[in-house]
C-alpha positions in Angstrom: 101.9 114.3 40.7 98.7 113.0 41.8 96.5 115.9 41.7 95.1 114.2 44.8 96.5 116.2 47.3 94.5 117.6 50.0 91.9 117.0 47.1 88.7 116.2 48.7 86.0 115.0 45.7 82.2 114.4 45.6 80.7 111.0 46.3 79.1 110.9 42.8 78.8 112.9 39.7 78.2 112.4 36.4 79.7 111.6 32.9 79.0 115.1 30.6 75.8 114.6 28.1 72.1 114.9 29.2 69.3 114.6 26.9 67.2 117.9 25.1 68.3 121.1 24.3 67.6 123.3 27.7 71.0 124.6 28.8 69.5 126.4 32.3 67.0 122.6 32.6 69.9 120.5 32.3 72.4 122.9 34.9 69.5 123.1 37.2 69.6 119.0 37.3 72.9 118.8 38.0 73.5 121.2 40.5 70.4 120.3 42.3 71.6 116.6 42.0 75.1 116.6 43.0 75.8 119.2 45.5 79.3 118.2 46.0 80.4 117.5 42.1 78.5 119.6 39.8 79.6 119.2 36.0 79.2 121.5 33.0 76.2 119.6 30.9 76.0 119.2 27.5 73.5 118.8 25.3 74.4 116.9 21.9 70.6 117.1 20.8 71.2 120.9 19.8 73.0 119.6 16.9 76.7 119.9 15.4 78.7 122.2 17.2 77.0 120.7 20.6 78.6 117.0 20.1 81.4 116.0 22.2 83.6 116.5 19.2 82.2 120.1 17.9 82.4 121.5 21.7 86.0 120.9 22.2 87.0 122.3 18.4 85.3 126.0 19.4 87.9 125.6 22.1 90.8 125.1 19.9 93.3 127.8 19.4 94.3 129.2 15.7 92.6 125.6 14.8 89.3 125.6 12.9 86.9 123.4 11.6 83.4 123.0 9.9 81.0 120.2 9.5 81.4 117.7 6.2 78.8 114.4 5.6 81.5 112.4 7.0 82.1 114.6 10.5 84.3 117.5 11.5 86.8 118.8 9.0 89.7 121.1 8.9 89.2 124.5 8.0 90.9 128.0 7.0 89.1 130.3 9.4 86.1 130.2 11.8 82.5 129.7 10.2 79.0 129.1 11.1 79.6 125.3 13.0 82.7 127.1 15.1 81.0 129.8 15.5 77.8 128.0 16.8 79.9 125.8 18.9 80.8 128.6 20.9 77.7 130.5 21.2 76.5 127.3 22.5 79.4 126.9 25.3 78.5 130.5 26.6 75.2 129.6 26.7 75.9 126.4 29.1 78.5 128.0 31.2 75.7 131.2 31.7 73.6 128.2 33.0 76.0 126.6 35.1 77.2 130.0 36.4 73.5 131.1 37.7 72.8 127.3 39.5 76.5 127.3 41.5 75.9 131.0 42.6 78.4 131.3 46.1 79.1 127.7 45.7 82.7 126.3 47.3 83.5 122.8 46.1 84.3 120.9 43.1 83.0 121.2 39.3 83.8 119.1 36.6 84.2 120.1 32.6 85.1 117.9 30.0 86.7 117.9 26.7 87.5 115.3 24.0 91.0 114.4 25.0 94.0 114.8 22.1 93.8 111.1 20.5 90.0 110.6 20.1 89.6 114.4 18.2 92.7 113.0 16.3 90.9 110.0 14.9 87.8 112.2 14.7 88.8 115.4 12.6 89.4 115.6 9.2 92.4 117.3 7.7 91.7 118.6 4.3 91.4 115.7 1.9 89.6 113.9 4.1 91.6 111.8 6.5 91.4 112.1 9.9 94.3 114.1 11.4 95.5 110.8 13.2 97.5 109.8 10.6 99.8 112.8 10.7 101.9 112.9 13.0 102.4 116.7 12.3 98.7 117.3 12.4 98.6 115.5 15.9 101.2 117.4 17.6 99.7 120.8 16.4 95.8 119.8 17.7 97.4 118.8 20.5 98.9 121.9 21.1 96.0 123.8 19.9 93.7 122.1 22.3 96.1 122.6 25.3 96.3 126.3 25.0 92.4 126.5 24.3 91.6 124.5 27.3 93.6 126.7 29.7 92.1 129.7 28.8 88.7 127.6 29.1 89.6 126.3 32.3 90.6 130.2 33.2 86.9 131.2 32.3 85.6 128.6 34.6 87.2 129.7 37.4 86.3 133.4 37.1 82.6 132.5 36.7 82.4 130.2 39.8 85.1 132.1 42.4 84.7 129.5 45.0 85.4 126.0 42.4 88.3 124.1 42.2 87.8 122.9 38.4 88.1 119.0 37.6 89.1 119.1 34.0 87.9 115.3 32.4 89.2 114.0 29.2 87.2 112.3 27.0 89.1 109.3 25.3 86.9 106.8 23.8 88.7 105.8 20.9 92.4 106.0 22.7 92.6 102.2 23.0 91.8 102.0 18.8 94.2 104.5 18.7 96.7 102.1 20.2 95.9 99.0 18.6 95.9 100.5 14.9 92.0 100.3 15.1 90.7 103.4 13.7 89.4 102.9 10.3 90.8 105.2 7.1 88.2 107.5 5.2 87.9 104.7 2.7 87.1 102.4 5.8 89.0 99.5 3.6 92.2 100.2 5.9 93.4 101.3 9.5 95.3 103.8 10.4 98.6 102.6 11.5 99.0 102.1 15.6 100.6 105.1 17.5 103.2 104.6 19.6 102.2 104.6 23.4 105.4 106.6 24.4 104.1 109.4 21.8 100.4 109.0 22.8 101.5 109.3 26.9 103.3 112.4 26.1 100.5 114.2 24.2 98.5 113.1 27.2 100.9 114.7 29.5 101.4 117.7 27.7 97.3 118.4 27.8 97.2 116.9 31.7 99.2 119.6 32.1 97.1 122.6 31.8 95.4 122.1 34.8 98.2 122.0 36.7 98.1 124.0 40.2 94.8 124.3 39.8 92.8 120.9 40.2 93.5 117.1 39.4 92.4 116.0 35.8 90.3 112.7 34.8 90.3 110.6 31.8 87.2 109.0 30.8 86.4 106.3 28.3 83.3 104.1 28.2 85.5 101.4 25.5 86.8 98.3 27.0 90.0 97.6 27.8 91.5 101.1 29.2 94.7 101.9 29.7 95.0 102.2 33.4 98.9 102.3 33.7 99.6 104.6 30.5 97.1 107.3 31.7 98.2 107.4 35.5 101.9 107.6 33.9 100.6 110.9 31.9 99.5 112.1 35.3 95.5 111.1 35.0 94.5 111.8 39.1 91.3 109.9 38.4 89.8 107.5 35.7 86.4 106.9 34.4 84.6 104.2 32.9 82.2 101.4 32.5 82.4 99.0 35.4 80.1 96.4 33.3 83.3 96.3 30.8 85.9 94.9 33.2 87.8 91.8 32.7 89.9 90.0 34.9 92.6 91.4 33.1 92.0 94.9 34.5 91.9 93.8 38.0 96.1 93.9 38.8 96.0 97.6 37.1 93.1 99.1 39.0 94.6 97.4 42.4 97.9 99.3 41.3 95.7 102.0 40.7 94.2 102.6 44.1 96.7 101.7 45.9 98.8 104.7 43.7 96.1 106.9 44.9 94.0 107.3 41.7 90.5 107.8 42.2 88.1 106.0 40.3 85.1 107.0 38.9 83.2 103.8 38.5 79.8 103.6 35.9 77.7 101.3 37.4 74.1 102.8 36.7 73.2 102.5 33.0 73.0 105.4 30.7 69.7 104.4 29.2 66.6 103.9 30.3 67.0 100.5 31.9 64.8 99.9 35.6 66.5 100.9 38.4 67.7 98.4 40.7 68.2 99.1 44.4 71.3 101.4 45.0 73.2 98.7 47.2 73.0 96.3 44.2 74.7 98.8 42.0 77.7 98.9 44.1 77.6 95.4 44.7 80.1 95.0 42.3 82.3 97.3 43.3 82.5 95.7 46.6 83.3 92.2 45.4 85.9 93.3 43.4 87.6 95.5 46.2 87.5 91.7 48.6 88.9 89.9 45.7 91.5 92.5 45.7 92.2 92.0 48.9 91.7 96.0 49.2 90.6 97.9 52.8 86.6 97.9 52.0 87.3 101.7 54.4 89.4 102.9 51.4 86.4 102.1 48.9 84.4 105.6 49.8 87.6 107.7 49.2 88.7 105.7 46.4 85.9 105.7 44.4 83.2 108.4 42.9 80.1 106.4 41.5 78.8 107.7 37.8 76.5 106.5 35.2 78.5 104.0 32.4 78.5 106.6 30.0 77.0 109.7 29.0 72.9 110.2 29.2 72.1 112.1 25.8 70.4 109.0 24.7 68.1 108.4 27.8 64.5 110.1 28.7 64.8 113.1 30.6 62.9 111.7 33.2 65.4 108.5 33.1 68.3 111.1 33.5 67.5 112.7 36.3 66.4 109.5 38.5 70.2 107.7 36.6 72.1 111.0 38.5 70.0 110.6 41.9 70.2 106.8 41.8 74.0 107.7 41.7 74.2 109.9 44.7 71.9 106.9 46.7 74.5 104.4 45.4 77.3 105.9 46.8 76.0 106.7 49.8 75.4 103.1 50.3 78.9 102.3 49.2 80.1 105.0 51.9 77.9 104.0 55.1 78.2 100.0 54.5 81.6 99.4 52.0 81.2 95.3 53.6 
């Protein structure tokens, strides 16, 4: 199942993170800008537990972690860091609920996917869970269970919403290539078998089956488009500026197979913004090069920033999100 059947996506949305620490302000900006595709904003500037790894650890079932100088490490019981992560998530959900009263349409929530989580979370000895296949399996199962509950909670709070789940997997390519460094920094963890990677992703993607589609996001180069599609991703979110000719055939196949492309074309840190039509010029050019029908652009593409906006100024973040909406309109109005 592609997850796209009879499903209407908004023309533009954000990736996830926003600057600052005010949940209500972030929710107001997101809901006000993306009338068709708001999302649950992440505010990592608040500190550990508001970062993307910490937020997702707060969702895990029967697995806990605390912050060490080197990062998040597995614990026996929930401590202060886990409680803080859950508290901030509750605050963010409260804010989104407030600004989506009566809303009917798609809403996106983000969580770290199983492989980026395994590459970041340390076991008790200090090495990443990635090096222990049993720990990876346990982590995937805990994440799937936690996400099932989280998605149900979002649907309860915004009853008119169709909830889209985005799995953030910036470390996925490094996991597949054996490029994730060990704790010493002198070695790397061995590459994880592609079928094992695909199987874990499929298990996590399945948590939203019957409710809404799942997107996988990576702002790293060499996104494994074909693997993500086989794992059930209905949409793939990526930094358009990192594409190479090598990626083009996979993109053409994805579009023809009905996969949505969330194309990051607006810079995620403060730069002068070009005219909106210029921002999507590369997308139009790619379509022509691949011989795809221009009329399919608006239904195949969702315009986003290139990555999260946590490193941007608040004024730029607001401008960048609004720019995505205008650029998407330009794509729909002038696909040629």
